[in-house]
DSSP file (Angstrom, degrees, kcal/mol; ACC not computed):
  #  RESIDUE AA STRUCTURE BP1 BP2  ACC     N-H-->O    O-->H-N    N-H-->O    O-->H-N    TCO  KAPPA ALPHA  PHI   PSI    X-CA   Y-CA   Z-CA
    1    1 A X              0   0    0      0, 0.0     2,-0.1     0, 0.0    26,-0.1   0.000 360.0 360.0 360.0 122.4   12.6    0.1   16.4
    2    2 A X        -     0   0    0     22,-0.0     2,-0.3    26,-0.0    24,-0.2  -0.386 360.0-158.5 -87.2 164.9   11.1   -1.0   13.2
    3    3 A X  E     -A   25   0A   0     22,-2.5    22,-3.0    -2,-0.1     2,-0.4  -0.998   2.9-158.3-143.1 140.3   11.1    0.6    9.8
    4    4 A X  E     -A   24   0A   0    102,-0.5   104,-0.4    -2,-0.3     2,-0.4  -0.979  10.9-171.2-122.2 131.1    8.8    0.2    6.8
    5    5 A X  E     -A   23   0A   0     18,-2.5    18,-3.0    -2,-0.4     2,-0.3  -0.980  11.1-146.5-128.4 128.6   10.0    1.2    3.3
    6    6 A X  E     -A   22   0A   0     -2,-0.4     2,-0.3    16,-0.2    16,-0.2  -0.699  18.7-179.5 -92.2 145.2    7.9    1.3    0.2
    7    7 A X  E     +A   21   0A   0     14,-2.9    14,-2.5    -2,-0.3   103,-0.1  -0.937  47.7  54.0-133.5 158.1    9.2    0.5   -3.3
    8    8 A X        +     0   0    0     -2,-0.3    11,-0.2     1,-0.3    -1,-0.1   0.325  54.6 145.7 108.1  -7.9    7.8    0.4   -6.8
    9    9 A X        +     0   0    0     12,-0.1    -1,-0.3    85,-0.1     2,-0.3  -0.332  24.2 145.6 -62.3 146.3    6.3    3.8   -7.4
   10   10 A X        -     0   0    0    100,-0.1   103,-2.5   101,-0.1     2,-0.5  -0.963  54.4 -83.0-165.0 173.8    6.7    4.9  -11.0
   11   11 A X  E     +d  113   0B   0     -2,-0.3     2,-0.3   101,-0.2   103,-0.2  -0.865  53.4 174.9 -90.6 125.4    5.3    6.8  -14.0
   12   12 A X  E     -d  114   0B   0    101,-3.0   103,-2.1    -2,-0.5     2,-0.1  -0.967  30.3-112.6-136.0 149.3    2.8    4.5  -15.8
   13   13 A X    >   -     0   0    0     -2,-0.3     3,-2.1   101,-0.2    73,-0.2  -0.460  48.7 -85.0 -77.4 151.5    0.4    4.9  -18.7
   14   14 A X  T 3  S+     0   0    0      1,-0.3    73,-0.2    -2,-0.1    -1,-0.1  -0.280 117.4  26.0 -54.1 138.6   -3.3    4.8  -18.1
   15   15 A X  T 3  S+     0   0    0     71,-3.4    70,-0.6     1,-0.3    -1,-0.3   0.264  98.6 120.3  89.0 -10.7   -4.6    1.2  -18.2
   16   16 A X    <   -     0   0    0     -3,-2.1    70,-2.1    70,-0.2    -1,-0.3  -0.315  58.9-119.0 -84.9 167.9   -1.2   -0.2  -17.1
   17   17 A X        +     0   0    0     67,-0.2     2,-0.3    68,-0.2    67,-0.2  -0.641  26.2 177.0-101.4 162.0   -0.3   -2.3  -14.0
   18   18 A X  E     - B   0  83A   0     65,-2.5    65,-3.1    -2,-0.2     2,-0.5  -0.939  15.7-149.2-159.2 142.5    2.1   -1.5  -11.2
   19   19 A X  E     - B   0  82A   0     -2,-0.3     2,-0.3    63,-0.2    63,-0.2  -0.972   9.8-157.7-119.0 127.2    3.0   -3.4   -8.0
   20   20 A X  E     - B   0  81A   0     61,-2.6    61,-2.2    -2,-0.5     2,-0.4  -0.780   7.2-156.4 -98.4 145.8    4.1   -1.6   -4.9
   21   21 A X  E     -AB   7  80A   0    -14,-2.5   -14,-2.9    -2,-0.3     2,-0.5  -0.961   7.8-162.9-123.0 139.9    6.1   -3.3   -2.2
   22   22 A X  E     -AB   6  79A   0     57,-3.0    57,-2.4    -2,-0.4     2,-0.5  -0.975  12.8-165.4-121.4 115.0    6.4   -2.5    1.5
   23   23 A X  E     -AB   5  78A   0    -18,-3.0   -18,-2.5    -2,-0.5     2,-0.4  -0.876   6.9-148.6-105.2 128.7    9.4   -4.1    3.2
   24   24 A X  E     -A    4   0A   0     53,-2.7     2,-0.4    -2,-0.5   -20,-0.2  -0.769  11.2-169.2 -96.8 140.8    9.6   -4.2    7.0
   25   25 A X  E     -A    3   0A   0    -22,-3.0   -22,-2.5    -2,-0.4     3,-0.1  -0.997  66.2  -5.5-127.8 129.3   12.9   -4.1    8.8
   26   26 A X  S    S+     0   0    0     -2,-0.4     2,-0.3   -24,-0.2    -1,-0.1   0.682 103.8 100.8  70.1  19.8   13.4   -4.8   12.5
   27   27 A X  S    S-     0   0    0    -24,-0.2     2,-2.0   -25,-0.1     3,-0.2  -0.901  85.1-102.6-131.1 164.4    9.8   -5.2   13.5
   28   28 A X    >   +     0   0    0     -2,-0.3     3,-1.7     1,-0.2     4,-0.4  -0.542  48.0 173.7 -84.3  75.5    7.6   -8.2   14.2
   29   29 A X  G >   +     0   0    0     -2,-2.0     3,-2.0     1,-0.3    -1,-0.2   0.845  67.2  62.3 -54.5 -42.2    5.8   -7.8   10.8
   30   30 A X  G 3  S+     0   0    0      1,-0.3    -1,-0.3    44,-0.2    44,-0.1   0.671 101.4  53.3 -66.7 -15.6    3.8  -11.0   11.1
   31   31 A X  G <  S+     0   0    0     -3,-1.7     2,-0.4    43,-0.1    -1,-0.3   0.525  95.7  87.0 -91.8  -6.9    1.9   -9.7   14.1
   32   32 A X  S <  S-     0   0    0     -3,-2.0    68,-0.2    -4,-0.4     2,-0.2  -0.761  73.6-129.8-102.5 137.1    0.8   -6.4   12.5
   33   33 A X  E     -E   99   0C   0     66,-2.6    66,-2.3    -2,-0.4     2,-0.4  -0.578  31.5-143.2 -69.5 144.9   -2.2   -5.6   10.4
   34   34 A X  E     +EF  98  51C   0     17,-3.0    17,-2.9    -2,-0.2     2,-0.3  -0.914  20.4 179.2-118.9 142.4   -1.1   -3.9    7.2
   35   35 A X  E     -EF  97  50C   0     62,-2.6    62,-2.5    -2,-0.4     2,-0.4  -0.971  19.1-143.2-135.5 151.8   -2.8   -1.1    5.3
   36   36 A X  E     +EF  96  49C   0     13,-2.0    12,-3.1    -2,-0.3    13,-1.3  -0.961  22.2 179.6-111.2 136.3   -2.1    0.9    2.2
   37   37 A X  E     -EF  95  47C   0     58,-2.9    58,-2.5    -2,-0.4     2,-0.3  -0.839   8.7-158.9-122.5 163.5   -3.1    4.6    2.0
   38   38 A X  E     -EF  94  46C   0      8,-2.3     8,-3.1    -2,-0.3     2,-0.4  -0.993   5.3-159.9-143.2 153.7   -2.7    7.2   -0.7
   39   39 A X  E     -EF  93  45C   0     54,-2.3    54,-2.3    -2,-0.3     6,-0.2  -0.944   9.4-158.6-135.9 112.6   -2.6   10.9   -0.7
   40   40 A X    >   -     0   0    0      4,-0.5     3,-2.3    -2,-0.4    52,-0.2  -0.491  45.2 -73.7 -83.3 158.4   -3.3   12.9   -3.9
   41   41 A X  T 3  S+     0   0    0      1,-0.3    -1,-0.1    50,-0.2     3,-0.1  -0.288 118.9   3.3 -55.7 128.2   -2.0   16.4   -4.3
   42   42 A X  T 3  S+     0   0    0      1,-0.2    -1,-0.3    -3,-0.1     2,-0.3   0.550 114.5 101.1  75.4   8.2   -4.1   18.8   -2.2
   43   43 A X  S <  S-     0   0    0     -3,-2.3    -1,-0.2     1,-0.1     2,-0.1  -0.779  75.4 -96.2-123.2 166.4   -6.2   16.0   -0.7
   44   44 A X        -     0   0    0     -2,-0.3    -4,-0.5     1,-0.1     2,-0.3  -0.368  47.0 -93.6 -76.5 158.3   -6.3   14.1    2.6
   45   45 A X  E     -F   39   0C   0     -6,-0.2     2,-0.4    -2,-0.1    -6,-0.2  -0.567  46.8-161.5 -71.6 133.7   -4.6   10.7    3.0
   46   46 A X  E     -F   38   0C   0     -8,-3.1    -8,-2.3    -2,-0.3     2,-0.3  -0.959  17.3-126.4-124.9 134.5   -7.1    7.9    2.3
   47   47 A X  E     +F   37   0C   0     -2,-0.4   -10,-0.3   -10,-0.2     3,-0.1  -0.619  28.5 174.3 -75.6 135.2   -7.0    4.3    3.3
   48   48 A X  E     +     0   0C   0    -12,-3.1    13,-1.9     1,-0.4     2,-0.3   0.616  57.8   4.3-119.5 -17.5   -7.5    2.0    0.3
   49   49 A X  E     -F   36   0C   0    -13,-1.3   -13,-2.0    11,-0.2    -1,-0.4  -0.962  52.8-159.4-166.9 150.3   -7.0   -1.5    1.6
   50   50 A X  E     -FG  35  58C   0      8,-1.9     8,-2.1    -2,-0.3     2,-0.4  -0.993   4.9-176.8-134.4 140.1   -6.4   -3.6    4.7
   51   51 A X  E     -FG  34  57C   0    -17,-2.9   -17,-3.0    -2,-0.4     6,-0.2  -0.985  23.5-135.4-133.8 127.1   -5.0   -7.1    5.3
   52   52 A X    >   -     0   0    0      4,-3.0     3,-1.7    -2,-0.4   -20,-0.1  -0.185  32.3 -99.0 -74.1 171.6   -4.9   -8.5    8.8
   53   53 A X  T 3  S+     0   0    0      1,-0.3   -21,-0.1   -22,-0.2    -1,-0.1   0.766 126.7  50.4 -62.8 -23.2   -1.9  -10.3   10.2
   54   54 A X  T 3  S-     0   0    0      2,-0.1    -1,-0.3   -23,-0.1   -21,-0.1   0.393 125.7 -99.8 -96.0   2.7   -3.7  -13.6    9.4
   55   55 A X    <   +     0   0    0     -3,-1.7     2,-0.4     1,-0.3    -2,-0.1   0.532  69.5 148.2  97.5   6.2   -4.4  -12.6    5.8
   56   56 A X        -     0   0    0      1,-0.0    -4,-3.0    -5,-0.0     2,-0.4  -0.634  34.3-151.3 -76.9 130.2   -8.0  -11.5    6.0
   57   57 A X  E     +G   51   0C   0     -2,-0.4     2,-0.3    -6,-0.2    -6,-0.2  -0.851  29.9 136.5-107.5 134.3   -8.6   -8.7    3.5
   58   58 A X  E     +G   50   0C   0     -8,-2.1    -8,-1.9    -2,-0.4    -2,-0.0  -0.955  36.7  57.8-158.1 177.2  -11.2   -6.0    3.9
   59   59 A X        +     0   0    0     -2,-0.3     2,-0.3     1,-0.2    -1,-0.1   0.811  52.8 175.4  65.1  35.6  -11.8   -2.3    3.5
   60   60 A X        -     0   0    0    -11,-0.1   -11,-0.2   -10,-0.1    -1,-0.2  -0.580  37.4-116.5 -65.5 132.4  -11.0   -1.8   -0.2
   61   61 A X    >>  -     0   0    0    -13,-1.9     3,-2.0    -2,-0.3     4,-1.1  -0.475  25.5-114.8 -69.2 143.6  -11.9    1.8   -1.0
   62   62 A X  G >4 S+     0   0    0      1,-0.3     3,-0.6     2,-0.2    -1,-0.1   0.837 111.0  56.5 -53.6 -40.9  -14.7    1.9   -3.6
   63   63 A X  G 34 S+     0   0    0      1,-0.2    -1,-0.3     3,-0.0   -15,-0.0   0.658 113.6  39.7 -71.3 -13.3  -12.6    3.5   -6.4
   64   64 A X  G X> S+     0   0    0     -3,-2.0     3,-2.4   -16,-0.1     4,-2.3   0.514  81.8 124.1-110.9  -7.1  -10.0    0.7   -6.3
   65   65 A X  T << S+     0   0    0     -4,-1.1     4,-0.1    -3,-0.6    -3,-0.0  -0.313  82.8  14.0 -58.0 129.6  -12.3   -2.3   -5.8
   66   66 A X  T 34 S+     0   0    0      2,-0.4    -1,-0.3     1,-0.1     3,-0.1   0.263 126.6  59.6  88.5 -11.6  -11.8   -4.8   -8.6
   67   67 A X  T <4 S+     0   0    0     -3,-2.4    17,-1.9     1,-0.2     2,-0.3   0.693  97.0  54.0-116.0 -32.5   -8.6   -3.2   -9.7
   68   68 A X  E  <  -C   83   0A   0     -4,-2.3    -2,-0.4    15,-0.2     2,-0.4  -0.814  59.3-167.2-109.8 146.6   -6.2   -3.3   -6.7
   69   69 A X  E     -C   82   0A   0     13,-2.4    13,-3.0    -2,-0.3     2,-0.3  -0.989   6.7-155.0-135.0 126.0   -5.2   -6.3   -4.6
   70   70 A X  E     +C   81   0A   0     -2,-0.4     2,-0.3    11,-0.2    11,-0.2  -0.768  24.5 159.6 -95.2 144.2   -3.4   -6.2   -1.3
   71   71 A X  E     -C   80   0A   0      9,-1.8     9,-2.7    -2,-0.3     2,-0.3  -0.949  19.7-154.3-152.7 171.5   -1.4   -9.2   -0.1
   72   72 A X  E     -C   79   0A   0     -2,-0.3     2,-0.4     7,-0.3     7,-0.2  -0.990  12.2-155.5-150.3 156.9    1.4  -10.1    2.3
   73   73 A X  E > > -C   78   0A   0      5,-3.1     5,-1.8    -2,-0.3     3,-1.3  -0.849   9.9-171.6-134.9  96.9    4.2  -12.6    2.7
   74   74 A X  G > 5S+     0   0    0     -2,-0.4     3,-1.0     1,-0.3   -44,-0.2   0.811  80.4  65.5 -63.1 -31.2    5.0  -12.9    6.4
   75   75 A X  G 3 5S+     0   0    0      1,-0.3    -1,-0.3     2,-0.1   -45,-0.0   0.804 114.3  31.5 -62.7 -28.1    8.1  -15.0    5.8
   76   76 A X  G < 5S-     0   0    0     -3,-1.3    -1,-0.3     2,-0.2   -52,-0.2   0.271 108.5-120.1-111.6   9.3    9.8  -12.1    4.0
   77   77 A X  T < 5 +     0   0    0     -3,-1.0   -53,-2.7    -4,-0.4     2,-0.4   0.916  67.9 137.8  55.1  47.6    8.2   -9.3    6.1
   78   78 A X  E   < -BC  23  73A   0     -5,-1.8    -5,-3.1   -55,-0.2     2,-0.3  -0.965  38.7-168.3-131.8 139.7    6.7   -7.9    2.9
   79   79 A X  E     -BC  22  72A   0    -57,-2.4   -57,-3.0    -2,-0.4     2,-0.3  -0.919  14.0-160.4-120.5 153.5    3.3   -6.5    1.9
   80   80 A X  E     -BC  21  71A   0     -9,-2.7    -9,-1.8    -2,-0.3     2,-0.4  -0.914  17.5-159.4-132.2 155.8    2.2   -5.7   -1.7
   81   81 A X  E     -BC  20  70A   0    -61,-2.2   -61,-2.6    -2,-0.3     2,-0.6  -0.896  14.2-161.5-133.7 107.0   -0.3   -3.7   -3.5
   82   82 A X  E     -BC  19  69A   0    -13,-3.0   -13,-2.4    -2,-0.4     2,-0.5  -0.788  10.5-167.2 -88.2 122.9   -1.0   -4.9   -7.0
   83   83 A X  E     +BC  18  68A   0    -65,-3.1   -65,-2.5    -2,-0.6     2,-0.3  -0.953   8.6 177.1-117.7 122.9   -2.6   -2.2   -9.1
   84   84 A X        +     0   0    0    -17,-1.9   -67,-0.2    -2,-0.5   -68,-0.2  -0.800  60.2  22.0-119.6 162.8   -4.2   -2.9  -12.4
   85   85 A X  S    S-     0   0    0    -70,-0.6    -1,-0.2    -2,-0.3   -69,-0.2   0.908  84.2-158.3  49.4  49.8   -6.1   -0.8  -14.9
   86   86 A X        -     0   0    0    -70,-2.1   -71,-3.4    -3,-0.2     2,-0.3  -0.252   8.4-159.5 -65.4 146.0   -4.6    2.4  -13.5
   87   87 A X    >   -     0   0    0    -73,-0.2     3,-2.4   -72,-0.1     4,-0.3  -0.844  32.4-109.6-121.6 156.7   -6.3    5.7  -14.1
   88   88 A X  G >  S+     0   0    0     -2,-0.3     3,-1.8     1,-0.3    26,-0.4   0.847 117.7  63.1 -54.8 -33.0   -5.0    9.2  -13.9
   89   89 A X  G 3  S+     0   0    0      1,-0.3    -1,-0.3    24,-0.1   -49,-0.0   0.552  88.2  70.2 -72.5  -5.2   -7.0    9.7  -10.7
   90   90 A X  G <   +     0   0    0     -3,-2.4    -1,-0.3    24,-0.1     2,-0.2   0.518  69.8 121.7 -83.3  -5.4   -4.9    7.0   -9.1
   91   91 A X    <   +     0   0    0     -3,-1.8     2,-0.3    -4,-0.3    22,-0.2  -0.411  40.9 107.7 -60.3 123.9   -1.9    9.5   -9.1
   92   92 A X  E    S- H   0 112C   0     20,-2.0    20,-2.8    -2,-0.2     2,-0.5  -0.971  74.9 -81.5-176.6 171.1   -0.8    9.9   -5.5
   93   93 A X  E     -EH  39 111C   0    -54,-2.3   -54,-2.3    -2,-0.3     2,-0.4  -0.884  47.2-147.5 -90.7 128.9    1.8    9.2   -3.0
   94   94 A X  E     -EH  38 110C   0     16,-2.9    16,-1.9    -2,-0.5     2,-0.4  -0.848  15.2-170.4-105.7 133.3    1.2    5.7   -1.6
   95   95 A X  E     -E   37   0C   0    -58,-2.5   -58,-2.9    -2,-0.4     2,-0.3  -0.936  14.8-143.0-122.8 140.8    2.0    4.8    2.0
   96   96 A X  E     -E   36   0C   0     -2,-0.4    11,-2.3   -60,-0.2     2,-0.4  -0.804  18.4-165.4 -98.3 152.4    2.1    1.5    3.8
   97   97 A X  E     -EI  35 106C   0    -62,-2.5   -62,-2.6    -2,-0.3     2,-0.4  -1.000   5.4-164.8-141.0 131.8    1.0    1.4    7.4
   98   98 A X  E     +EI  34 105C   0      7,-2.4     7,-2.6    -2,-0.4     2,-0.4  -0.954  13.5 174.7-121.1 138.9    1.5   -1.3   10.0
   99   99 A X  E     +EI  33 104C   0    -66,-2.3   -66,-2.6    -2,-0.4     2,-0.3  -0.989  21.8 163.0-149.2 137.2   -0.4   -1.6   13.3
  100  100 A X  E >  S- I   0 103C   0      3,-2.3     3,-2.2    -2,-0.4     2,-0.2  -0.795  75.7 -58.0-144.8 105.2   -0.8   -3.8   16.3
  101  101 A X  T 3  S-     0   0    0      1,-0.3    -1,-0.2    -2,-0.3   -69,-0.0  -0.419 124.4 -10.0  59.2-127.3   -2.4   -2.1   19.2
  102  102 A X  T 3  S+     0   0    0     -2,-0.2     2,-0.8    -3,-0.1    -1,-0.3   0.540 114.5  99.8 -80.1  -5.3   -0.3    0.9   20.1
  103  103 A X  E <   +I  100   0C   0     -3,-2.2    -3,-2.3     2,-0.0     2,-0.4  -0.735  51.7 167.0 -86.0 110.5    2.5   -0.2   17.8
  104  104 A X  E     -I   99   0C   0     -2,-0.8     2,-0.4    -5,-0.2    -5,-0.2  -0.981  13.2-178.3-131.0 135.2    2.2    1.8   14.6
  105  105 A X  E     -I   98   0C   0     -7,-2.6    -7,-2.4    -2,-0.4     2,-0.4  -0.982   5.9-166.3-131.4 145.2    4.5    2.3   11.7
  106  106 A X  E     -I   97   0C   0     -2,-0.4  -102,-0.5    -9,-0.2    -9,-0.2  -0.976  16.9-134.2-123.6 143.2    4.3    4.4    8.5
  107  107 A X        -     0   0    0    -11,-2.3  -102,-0.2    -2,-0.4     3,-0.1  -0.345  28.6-110.0 -80.6 175.9    6.5    4.2    5.5
  108  108 A X        -     0   0    0   -104,-0.4  -103,-0.1     1,-0.2   -13,-0.1   0.623  60.6-112.6 -85.4 -13.2    7.9    7.3    3.8
  109  109 A X        -     0   0    0    -13,-0.1     2,-0.4     1,-0.0   -14,-0.2   0.068  18.9-128.1  98.1 150.4    5.7    7.0    0.7
  110  110 A X  E     -H   94   0C   0    -16,-1.9   -16,-2.9  -103,-0.1     2,-0.4  -0.999  23.7-120.5-137.4 136.5    6.3    6.2   -2.9
  111  111 A X  E     -H   93   0C   0     -2,-0.4     2,-0.5   -18,-0.2   -18,-0.2  -0.601  23.4-172.4 -84.2 129.7    5.0    8.3   -5.8
  112  112 A X  E     -H   92   0C   0    -20,-2.8   -20,-2.0    -2,-0.4     2,-0.5  -0.987   4.5-175.8-116.8 123.8    2.7    6.8   -8.4
  113  113 A X  E     -d   11   0B   0   -103,-2.5  -101,-3.0    -2,-0.5     2,-0.7  -0.982   8.8-164.6-123.2 124.5    1.9    8.9  -11.5
  114  114 A X  E     +d   12   0B   0     -2,-0.5     2,-0.3   -26,-0.4  -101,-0.2  -0.921  35.6 128.9-110.9 110.7   -0.5    7.7  -14.1
  115  115 A X              0   0    0   -103,-2.1    -2,-0.1    -2,-0.7   -28,-0.0  -0.990 360.0 360.0-160.8 148.7   -0.2    9.8  -17.2
  116  116 A X              0   0    0     -2,-0.3  -103,-0.1  -103,-0.2    -1,-0.1   0.413 360.0 360.0 -94.4 360.0    0.2    9.4  -21.0
C-alpha cells in the first residue's frame, strides 16, 4: 500500500516563490501519472497541472500557466510544483495525486497562504 505526502506549504508574500514536494512511499511511483490539485476555501478541488510517468506535461490550469511548473524525479519517487509570482488567489490547500489505471493515491494536502 503506497502513501503520498506533500511538503512545503507555507505563508508567503505576494510575488514570492514556493516549491511544493510530493514524496511517494511504498508505491511504484515511476509508473504513475502525477497531478497537482488545489482547493480554496469554500470552493471545489481543481486540477492545476499533470505530468505523465514519462515526463510529458499538460493540463496547466489557465490561472497558473506561465507561473507554475510541475516536474518529477522518478529516481527519488518525488514530484514537485514550483510556484512563482504567487498571488493571494493562489491561497489554497494543495494536493498531489497519483494514478495508473485503477491505482489512485491522494496526499493529505499542504496549506499555501499568500498574504502580506
